[in-house]
VEXGU-428069 format. One record per residue (C-alpha): residue number from 1; residue in three letters; y, z, x. Coordinates in Angstrom, 2 decimals. Layout:
num|residu|y|z|x
NUM|ALA|Y|Z|X
...
//
This chain:
num|residu|y|z|x
1|MET|-0.19|0.19|0.06
2|THR|3.42|-1.19|1.27
3|PRO|6.12|1.66|1.68
4|ALA|7.89|-0.07|-1.05
5|ALA|5.33|0.15|-2.78
6|VAL|4.62|3.68|-1.89
7|ARG|7.76|4.77|-2.95
8|ALA|7.59|3.01|-7.07
9|SER|4.67|4.61|-7.28
10|ARG|6.34|8.21|-7.21
11|GLN|6.67|10.22|-10.14
12|PRO|8.12|14.05|-10.69
13|ASP|5.05|15.25|-11.51
14|ASP|4.14|13.88|-7.24
15|ILE|6.49|15.93|-5.81
16|PRO|5.01|19.76|-4.84
17|GLN|7.27|22.74|-6.04
18|ASP|7.24|24.31|-2.49
19|ALA|9.18|20.99|-1.33
20|ILE|12.46|21.44|-3.82
21|LEU|12.30|25.21|-2.37
22|GLN|12.91|23.48|0.98
23|GLY|15.72|21.36|-0.75
24|GLU|14.66|18.09|0.00
25|ILE|15.42|16.64|-3.22
26|GLN|18.96|17.78|-3.03
27|GLY|21.10|16.68|-0.63
28|MET|21.14|18.16|2.25
29|ASN|23.95|16.86|5.24
30|VAL|21.56|13.99|7.76
31|HIS|23.06|13.60|10.94
32|SER|23.21|10.15|12.52
33|GLN|22.58|11.19|15.92
34|ASP|19.41|11.19|17.57
35|ILE|17.01|13.85|17.40
36|ALA|16.66|15.05|21.13
37|SER|20.83|14.28|21.62
38|ARG|21.68|17.16|19.86
39|ALA|23.19|19.85|21.83
40|VAL|23.89|24.12|21.77
41|GLY|27.76|23.61|20.82
42|GLN|27.65|20.54|18.91
43|SER|25.46|20.71|16.37
44|ALA|23.85|24.54|16.90
45|ARG|25.31|26.70|14.41
46|SER|24.88|30.64|14.51
47|VAL|23.64|33.19|12.03
48|ARG|25.48|37.12|11.28
49|PHE|24.07|39.38|8.81
50|VAL|26.17|41.83|7.75
51|ASP|25.46|44.98|5.89
52|VAL|22.33|42.51|4.22
53|ALA|20.84|45.03|1.71
54|LYS|17.32|43.40|-1.07
55|ARG|16.22|45.29|-4.01
56|PHE|13.69|44.63|-5.98
57|GLY|14.32|46.84|-8.77
58|SER|13.67|50.42|-7.28
59|VAL|12.11|49.11|-3.65
60|ALA|14.58|48.06|-1.11
61|ALA|13.16|44.75|0.61
62|VAL|15.46|44.87|2.88
63|ALA|17.83|47.57|3.40
64|ASP|21.10|47.55|5.24
65|VAL|20.32|44.55|8.24
66|ASN|23.10|43.66|11.05
67|LEU|22.35|40.56|13.04
68|THR|24.12|38.04|15.69
69|ILE|21.96|35.30|16.15
70|ALA|23.67|33.01|18.40
71|PRO|24.38|28.74|18.54
72|GLY|20.52|27.52|19.63
73|GLN|18.57|30.51|20.82
74|PHE|15.51|31.27|19.99
75|VAL|15.32|34.76|17.52
76|THR|11.91|36.26|15.97
77|LEU|11.63|38.28|13.38
78|LEU|8.68|40.53|13.98
79|GLY|6.88|42.97|11.99
80|PRO|4.26|44.15|10.08
81|SER|3.15|42.42|6.62
82|GLY|5.88|44.13|4.43
83|CYS|8.52|44.59|6.56
84|GLY|10.76|42.55|4.85
85|LYS|10.98|39.23|6.96
86|SER|9.93|36.96|5.15
87|THR|12.66|37.78|2.75
88|THR|14.88|37.99|5.32
89|LEU|14.39|34.31|6.20
90|SER|14.14|33.74|2.72
91|MET|17.73|34.80|1.82
92|ILE|19.59|33.14|5.44
93|ALA|17.54|29.76|3.17
94|GLY|18.78|31.01|0.04
95|LEU|15.85|30.65|-1.20
96|GLU|17.29|34.93|-1.93
97|LEU|20.12|36.06|-2.87
98|PRO|20.93|39.38|-0.95
99|SER|21.26|42.56|-3.13
100|GLN|24.77|43.01|-1.12
101|GLY|26.51|42.28|2.32
102|HIS|26.96|38.69|3.41
103|ILE|25.04|35.89|4.95
104|TYR|27.17|33.76|7.70
105|ILE|26.06|30.23|9.09
106|GLY|29.23|29.75|11.61
107|ASP|31.76|30.25|10.52
108|ARG|30.81|29.79|6.65
109|ASP|30.05|32.42|4.73
110|VAL|26.83|31.05|2.69
111|THR|25.96|33.88|0.49
112|THR|25.97|32.77|-2.89
113|VAL|25.70|28.76|-0.98
114|PRO|23.16|26.78|-2.82
115|PRO|19.92|25.75|0.05
116|ALA|20.74|22.08|-0.36
117|ASP|24.38|22.79|1.41
118|ARG|23.07|24.98|3.72
119|ASP|22.34|22.41|6.51
120|ILE|18.77|24.40|7.06
121|ALA|14.92|23.31|7.21
122|MET|12.14|25.17|6.57
123|VAL|8.83|25.32|7.65
124|PHE|6.68|26.70|5.57
125|GLN|3.13|28.72|6.59
126|SER|1.49|25.40|4.30
127|TYR|1.59|22.95|5.27
128|ALA|2.88|20.98|1.84
129|LEU|2.01|17.89|3.07
130|TYR|1.17|15.24|0.03
131|PRO|-1.61|14.13|-0.25
132|HIS|-1.38|10.33|-1.50
133|LEU|1.14|9.30|1.30
134|THR|0.54|8.72|4.94
135|ILE|2.08|10.33|7.93
136|PHE|4.94|7.88|8.04
137|GLU|5.80|8.53|4.15
138|ASN|5.03|12.25|4.96
139|ILE|8.07|12.84|7.46
140|ALA|10.41|10.02|5.61
141|PHE|10.01|11.90|2.36
142|PRO|13.39|13.49|3.09
143|LEU|15.31|10.51|3.91
144|ARG|13.91|9.04|1.09
145|ALA|14.37|11.76|-2.06
146|LYS|18.17|12.87|-0.82
147|ARG|19.30|8.90|-2.67
148|ARG|21.41|9.00|0.54
149|ARG|22.39|5.34|1.57
150|THR|20.04|5.43|4.44
151|THR|18.65|2.15|5.91
152|GLU|15.00|1.22|6.42
153|THR|15.77|0.17|10.32
154|GLU|17.41|3.83|10.10
155|VAL|14.92|5.67|8.43
156|THR|12.31|3.72|10.58
157|ARG|14.33|4.72|13.96
158|LYS|14.18|8.45|12.72
159|VAL|10.80|9.01|11.46
160|THR|9.52|7.24|14.84
161|ASP|11.83|9.18|16.98
162|ALA|10.31|12.82|16.12
163|ALA|6.86|11.23|16.05
164|ARG|7.35|10.36|19.70
165|MET|8.44|13.71|20.12
166|LEU|6.20|15.54|18.32
167|GLY|3.00|13.21|19.50
168|LEU|2.61|11.76|16.16
169|ASP|3.31|7.95|16.85
170|LYS|-0.29|6.87|16.91
171|LEU|-1.50|8.23|13.77
172|LEU|1.57|7.00|10.99
173|ALA|-0.25|5.08|9.46
174|ARG|-2.99|7.64|8.43
175|PHE|-2.70|10.76|5.78
176|PRO|-2.90|14.19|5.77
177|ARG|-6.96|14.27|5.08
178|GLU|-7.84|12.17|8.22
179|ILE|-6.07|14.34|10.65
180|SER|-6.42|18.11|12.55
181|GLY|-4.80|21.35|11.24
182|GLY|-2.26|21.10|14.55
183|GLN|-1.23|17.65|13.43
184|ARG|-0.75|17.85|10.43
185|GLN|1.13|21.26|11.24
186|ARG|3.77|18.85|13.17
187|VAL|3.76|16.50|10.86
188|ALA|5.55|19.54|8.77
189|LEU|7.52|20.72|11.94
190|GLY|8.88|16.18|11.94
191|ARG|9.33|15.93|8.00
192|ALA|12.21|18.68|9.19
193|MET|13.67|17.40|12.09
194|VAL|14.29|14.10|10.47
195|ARG|16.63|15.74|8.56
196|THR|18.76|17.08|11.85
197|PRO|19.18|20.03|10.16
198|THR|21.59|22.69|12.45
199|ILE|18.98|26.31|11.72
200|TYR|15.64|26.00|11.70
201|LEU|13.27|28.47|9.39
202|LEU|9.74|29.15|10.61
203|ASP|7.67|31.13|8.23
204|GLU|4.24|31.93|10.38
205|PRO|3.77|28.30|10.80
206|LEU|1.10|28.48|13.21
207|SER|-0.71|31.37|10.52
208|ASN|-3.66|28.48|9.85
209|LEU|-4.41|27.75|12.63
210|ASP|-7.29|28.67|15.06
211|GLN|-7.11|30.16|18.11
212|GLN|-6.81|27.81|20.27
213|LEU|-4.34|25.65|18.78
214|ARG|-2.14|28.24|17.91
215|VAL|-2.10|28.25|21.98
216|GLN|-1.05|25.27|22.11
217|MET|1.16|25.07|19.39
218|ARG|2.83|27.79|21.31
219|SER|3.74|25.76|23.93
220|GLU|4.40|22.85|22.07
221|LEU|6.75|24.77|19.50
222|LYS|9.31|26.47|22.85
223|ASP|9.52|23.12|24.36
224|LEU|10.95|21.12|21.31
225|HIS|12.86|24.50|20.95
226|GLN|14.48|23.44|24.32
227|ARG|14.78|19.47|23.79
228|LEU|16.15|19.90|20.87
229|GLY|19.00|22.65|21.77
230|ALA|19.20|23.69|17.82
231|THR|19.28|27.37|16.23
232|MET|16.08|28.44|15.28
233|LEU|14.67|31.68|13.95
234|TYR|10.65|32.59|13.28
235|VAL|8.62|34.92|11.21
236|THR|5.27|35.73|12.68
237|HIS|3.91|39.68|13.11
238|ASP|1.67|37.99|15.88
239|GLN|3.91|39.35|18.88
240|GLY|1.61|37.01|20.91
241|GLU|3.50|34.60|19.43
242|ALA|6.93|36.39|19.54
243|MET|6.59|36.93|23.21
244|THR|6.44|33.55|24.37
245|LEU|8.41|31.87|22.21
246|SER|11.40|34.15|21.70
247|ASP|15.06|34.71|23.09
248|ILE|15.64|37.03|21.49
249|ILE|13.27|39.63|19.21
250|ALA|14.45|41.65|15.89
251|VAL|11.30|44.20|15.78
252|MET|11.61|45.38|11.73
253|SER|9.71|47.95|9.29
254|ALA|10.24|48.71|6.36
255|GLY|13.37|46.71|5.84
256|ARG|15.42|47.70|8.81
257|ILE|15.63|46.24|12.60
258|GLU|14.12|48.75|14.73
259|GLN|15.15|47.14|17.67
260|VAL|16.94|43.99|19.27
261|GLY|16.33|42.38|22.68
262|ALA|14.73|40.29|25.03
263|PRO|10.62|40.05|24.99
264|ARG|10.75|41.99|28.37
265|GLU|13.71|44.46|27.23
266|LEU|11.71|45.35|24.12
267|TYR|8.24|45.59|25.84
268|ASP|9.33|47.63|29.07
269|ARG|12.37|49.50|27.29
270|PRO|11.33|50.57|23.50
271|ALA|13.27|52.14|21.62
272|ASN|11.66|54.06|19.85
273|LEU|7.70|56.07|18.81
274|PHE|7.07|52.55|16.35
275|VAL|8.48|50.10|19.40
276|ALA|6.43|50.95|21.80
277|ARG|3.16|51.63|19.44
278|PHE|4.06|47.91|18.13
279|LEU|4.88|45.73|20.45
280|GLY|1.09|45.28|23.21
281|GLU|-2.51|44.97|22.43
282|PRO|-3.09|47.32|22.96
283|GLY|0.25|49.94|21.87
284|MET|1.59|51.83|24.28
285|ASN|-0.43|54.80|25.05
286|ILE|1.09|57.88|23.47
287|LEU|0.44|61.43|24.77
288|ASN|1.67|64.82|23.28
289|GLY|1.56|68.28|25.12
290|ASP|4.10|71.05|25.40
291|ILE|6.85|71.39|28.18
292|GLY|6.45|73.31|30.98
293|ASP|6.90|74.07|33.99
294|GLY|8.67|70.43|34.49
295|ARG|5.51|69.21|32.84
296|LEU|4.13|67.58|29.52
297|ARG|1.13|69.71|29.32
298|GLY|-1.71|69.38|26.48
299|GLN|-5.84|68.74|26.10
300|GLY|-6.27|66.44|29.64
301|VAL|-2.57|65.56|30.18
302|ALA|-0.54|66.62|33.24
303|ILE|3.08|64.40|33.87
304|ALA|5.64|65.24|35.42
305|LEU|8.96|65.65|33.36
306|PRO|12.04|63.08|34.99
307|PRO|14.77|65.39|35.85
308|THR|16.92|62.97|34.19
309|VAL|15.10|63.97|30.85
310|LYS|15.42|66.13|28.91
311|ALA|13.45|68.07|26.05
312|GLY|15.09|68.60|22.62
313|PRO|14.26|70.57|20.41
314|GLY|11.23|68.71|19.43
315|GLY|9.79|68.48|22.11
316|LEU|8.64|65.12|23.90
317|CYS|5.92|62.40|24.10
318|ALA|4.94|60.73|26.70
319|GLY|4.23|56.38|26.57
320|ILE|2.03|54.82|28.60
321|ARG|1.33|51.68|28.77
322|PRO|-2.60|50.72|29.41
323|GLU|-1.56|48.17|32.28
324|ASP|0.43|50.78|33.90
325|LEU|-2.19|53.63|34.08
326|VAL|-4.75|53.11|37.31
327|LEU|-8.24|55.46|38.43
328|CYS|-6.82|58.52|40.83
329|PRO|-9.06|61.66|41.78
330|ILE|-9.04|64.34|38.72
331|PRO|-6.90|66.39|41.35
332|GLU|-4.76|63.60|41.32
333|ALA|-4.84|63.12|38.13
334|GLU|-1.92|63.17|35.01
335|LEU|-4.63|62.34|32.40
336|THR|-7.90|63.16|33.08
337|GLY|-11.05|62.48|29.97
338|VAL|-14.27|60.85|29.12
339|VAL|-15.34|56.82|28.74
340|ARG|-16.21|56.46|25.53
341|THR|-15.99|52.32|26.49
342|VAL|-15.54|49.12|28.93
343|GLU|-15.03|45.80|28.04
344|PHE|-14.81|43.00|30.51
345|LEU|-12.66|40.09|29.86
346|GLY|-13.13|37.84|32.57
347|SER|-10.68|39.30|34.40
348|ARG|-9.47|42.62|34.41
349|CYS|-11.98|44.94|31.86
350|LEU|-10.17|47.64|28.71
351|MET|-11.73|51.01|28.58
352|ARG|-10.80|53.26|26.44
353|ALA|-11.22|56.99|26.72
354|ASP|-10.83|60.08|24.75
355|ILE|-8.12|62.29|26.74
356|GLY|-8.17|65.18|24.60
357|ASP|-8.06|64.32|20.97
358|THR|-5.93|60.81|22.05
359|LEU|-7.48|57.69|21.82
360|VAL|-6.41|56.15|25.55
361|THR|-6.75|52.32|26.65
362|ALA|-6.31|50.70|30.17
363|PHE|-6.64|48.11|31.83
364|LEU|-8.72|47.93|35.01
365|PRO|-9.75|45.48|37.30
366|ALA|-12.54|43.94|36.96
367|GLU|-14.58|45.50|39.33
368|VAL|-15.03|48.96|38.14
369|THR|-17.85|50.20|38.15
370|THR|-16.94|53.28|35.44
371|GLN|-19.20|53.88|32.46
372|PRO|-19.21|55.64|28.92
373|GLY|-19.48|59.85|29.40
374|GLU|-17.59|59.62|32.85
375|THR|-14.81|61.60|33.95
376|VAL|-12.45|60.12|35.16
377|GLY|-8.64|60.82|35.80
378|LEU|-6.10|57.80|35.40
379|LYS|-2.06|57.98|35.87
380|ALA|0.45|56.10|35.93
381|SER|0.36|53.19|38.63
382|TYR|3.56|54.62|39.24
383|PRO|6.89|57.72|38.30
384|GLY|8.90|54.55|36.27
385|ARG|6.57|53.25|33.96
386|THR|6.52|56.16|32.14
387|ARG|8.21|56.55|28.98
388|TRP|9.75|59.56|26.83
389|PHE|10.54|60.14|23.92
390|ASP|11.89|62.81|21.13
391|VAL|9.38|63.77|19.44
392|ALA|11.37|64.60|16.46
393|SER|13.88|61.88|15.80
394|GLY|10.89|59.44|17.55
395|LEU|13.98|58.29|19.69
396|ALA|13.71|56.82|23.50
397|VAL|14.53|59.23|25.71
398|GLY|15.96|58.74|29.50
399|HIS|16.59|55.17|29.21
//
């Protein structure tokens, strides 16, 4: 079937609801410049939240969010299911209206602006492709559906440019059922790219892919962002995606932003216990005890307290990343306990040990011969790797 015949055969019922949500049916601005020529400062826009909240009845899905995203940044909203990250993205897209506060794209207040007038493109978790259209027509759909005066030459140029950038140029004549899951996800990205928006919103776009494809697509997304120079907001509960893709991560919990910063900053210097536990696979080990004689002391715990860290009325707890723990003789140990399991991971081992009532994880060299049931001593690889938190507030102390 020719492209003209395909277009003539379309009926309103052929248009999925998610296409309407993405603003593909309504008219969004499409810039005429080549996709790859977009540059930060020329077309990328900032995004700013000012005291934004979203309530559904008595439930606060998002509460008092203040966040500024610079033009051209790749920013990830990271958090567990139900933390409000997708709702936050939907408010940027205009699919949800804030209960309070304002949202700005560039210098423009878009709080009540319809989705079609925000110059954004959204990619969902589902591919949302049209099974009866070829890959070419799926990518071209936003250009045709807007009923703009887009010539066939311009449509072809935009689609082929996007397809070439995404490695789809040899698949344009196929149908979605004839390509892999990773290729379908690229088609969904291409459909967003041809609209040349100033902001891309990606809501867990890799969740439906297997592990190998997810790793591959993470690399491709990072490369795509660097070439496009557009502002990208990405939602995920997968911290691996967030750490590898992002310029900035905003960690969310219960509708609130717990910490905003570069991936290494958040990982090395978590602002509170939630971020410390959430970031990391496994998360940071948290050790409790009482302060005495300049040490945190508990069952199997004896960690020296730095002179710059002062205990508050609620007491302190210590945090150590699994990769920052090393085996040592028991007389030199900060942690003493019994090995529960040892998992061989190829380049290293993951050991779990019971330190009193606390299960502690440690990454150790692959050649270790430690066995379950053995009593071991552990300490931080060097003192500066131990983090301290106020027990009462959960906030970091000393950094």
